[in-house]
N, C-alpha and C positions, 0 to 999 in steps of 0.2 A: 537539557532535553528538551528535545523538538516537539512541539504539539500540534497536532492537525487539526485541532478542536476548529479553528478557523475555517478548513473546509467544510466540516459539519456543519458549523452556524452560516455558513452560506447556501449551501442545501437546503436547509431547513427553511430559509427564511427566502429564498428562491433566484438568490443573486446567480450572476454567470461567473463573476472572478471572486479570490480570493488571494490572500497574501498569507505567507508561511514566515515565520521568523524564528529566530533564525536557521540560515540554511545548511545543509550538510550534503555530502556526497550520497550518502546512506539514503536520505530524503529523496534524493535525484532519481536516485535509483527506485524505489518505492513508485514514485509518480512515472517512471517510465512504465512498468509493470501495468499500472492503472490504466495508460493510456494505452499500452498493448492489447491488454484485455476487453476485450468489448465496449472500449471509446470513453471509460468514465472520465478519462480528463480529454482535454480537446488538444490544450497545448499549455506548456509551463516555459518559464523564461527565468533564470539565475540571475539579479545584479547583487552587483559589490563585489565582484573578483573572490580573491584571495581571503576576504575578510567575511569573517559571520554577517552576512547580506539579507535579501531576501529574497522567497521567490514567489514569482506572479501568476496564479495559476488559474486557467479557464476550466469550467467543470460543466459538466451536462447532467440533465434532467435523472439520468440514472443513477446519479451519486443520493446514497440514503447516510451511509454510514461510514467513517474510515477514522482506524484506529491504527497508532504508532504502538506496542504493545513495550513497557520499560522493562520487562522481565523476558528475556530470551527465554524459550523453550526448545530442549534439543528434540529431534524427533527422527525415526528411522521411516522409510520409505512404506513400508507395514503397518505404520501405527498414523500416516498422515491423515486417512478416512478418518479415524477414530477423534484426533483434533479437529476435524472439519465439524463432523458431528457435533462435536462441544461446543464448539466457539462459534460456527456460523447459523443463521436463524432456520434455514432449510437446508435439505438437500437441492443441490445445484444450483443454489442461489451462493453469490458471493465470491468471494477469492480469500485462501490465505496467502500472505504472501512469505517466501522463505527463502532462505540465504544458505551458500553453502560454497564448495568452491568452486563452479563454475560459474558463479555471479548471482545477479537475485530473479527469482522468478516466482509464478506463481505455483500453488499444490498441485494443479493439473497435469502442468507441465512436468515437475518435478515428482510426480509419481510416473508418470508414462517412462521419465531416463532413469527410475528406480533408485532417486536419488533419496536422501533424508537431509537432515541441516537445520537450521534454527529458525523459529517464526518469529517474524518481525512483527507483523500487523496481517489485519485483516481489512475488507472495504466490500462494502454491496449496496 
């Protein structure tokens, strides 16, 4: 189980870098969404090749909390807003990360494409 607590700890302490261990492709896709959506992550790099290595992440001051859910919740496109209201702290604050057959994306992009999927986590 990969935990993103090191990102939360670094953001809370005001650090610019964090290390995530062990690395996985799913965490890399999660970080890509964080980088693409409003620049919560500046840059990240995977170390260790095919072995479960680690990921070095440069975070910004915007990041307050980042959670990768251990239980994946299935959702349809019409229920995405209800999940966002339930999980996120306020309307238009933060992003849900959803995976589906087109890849990993945030909830606003999934809603535009009228796609559901599984909720991987959230960040704000």
